[in-house]
N, C-alpha and C positions, 0 to 999 in steps of 0.2 A: 537687723533685721531685715531682707535679701531687697525691700525697695528702698532704704537708706543707702544701704548699702551698693544697690547700682549705681544710685549718685552723687554720693557723700565724696568719691575724691573726681565731681569736675565743677564742686561748690568752692567760691571763696571761704574762708572763714568768717564767722560773726563779727562784722566792724570793719571786716576787708573793704568796701568800699564806698567804706563812708566819702570821701571825696568826692567819687566820682559824681557829675549832675544828676541827679532821679531821670531822666529822660535816656542819659543812656548804660540804667543799669539794666543788664543780661538777664535778663529771665531765663535759668537755667534749665523751671523743672516747673509741670502746671500738672495743680491739683485740679477736677472737675464735680458737681451737684451731677447727678444724669436727670435729678425732679427739680432742681433749681436753678438760681442766674447766680449760683456762687462758681467765685472759681480763685485760687488760689495758685501764683507762682514763684517760687524758692530765685532769692539772688543772692541767699549767703546760710550755710548751714552745717553747722557739730556738731558729733556723740554730746551728749549729756551725760552727768556723773548718776543719774541714776538709769542708764541705761536709753532713754527717750532719744530721740534727733529732733534737736531746733533749730526752726528755719526764719530767717525773716524777711519776707520781697512784697511784694505786689498782693495785696487783697481786692477781686471785687464781687462787690455784694449789693446790699442799702448802700455801701457808698462803695468808693475807690477808696482806698489808704496804703498807705505803709507800716505795716504789724510783723508779728513774729508768733509763730504758730508751731504747735511740737507735729510730730508726727502720729502721739496715739490720740491727738485731738481731731485727726480727723480719721482714725481707724475707727472711734470710737462716736461720732457724729451723730451719728442716723442710730444710736441707741438712744436715744434722749427725747426720742417724741412720743408724745401719749397717743396712742391707737392713729398714727397716721401710717402709712405705708413711706416711708425714706429707703431710700437703694446705699448703699456705702456710697464714699468717695471713693472715686478711681484717679490713681493716676495717667497722667495721657502717655504711653507706649511711642505716641508718633513727635510728640512736641518737638520741633526743631524750635532751639534759641535764639534771644530774638531780644531789640535795646525793645525798653518799656514805653518807648516812644509808637513802635510800631502794635505792639497786643491793644495800645489804647488810642489807636488815627483808627484801626478796619471798629473796635466797638463804640467810638465816637461816644469818649470818656471823659473826662478833666482829668487829665494825672496833677495829683497832691504833688506840689512843687517840695517838700518841708516833710523830711522824714522822724 
């Protein structure tokens, strides 16, 4: 997938930043839902054996938490809604990587300290 290839060489492999404090983790790539308040920030990632791409990072939605997701999850998210107009999730092409504390400070969110 072109999306994964564009950022794969910039992301550390999964578990590579385990020793980095949460507030210092670098948010390398960003996806967002244009008609909800959900945002995904990738910190780590790598290709899976199934041909997908798995990420670890910060997710801001109903809660703010660290977690794992796959590119296919984002690509298919809008298809799971019954009768509602849900726009596809988009990658922020103009995103500038930064530390997690910068995003959370601007969003006035509390940083989850445990991964």
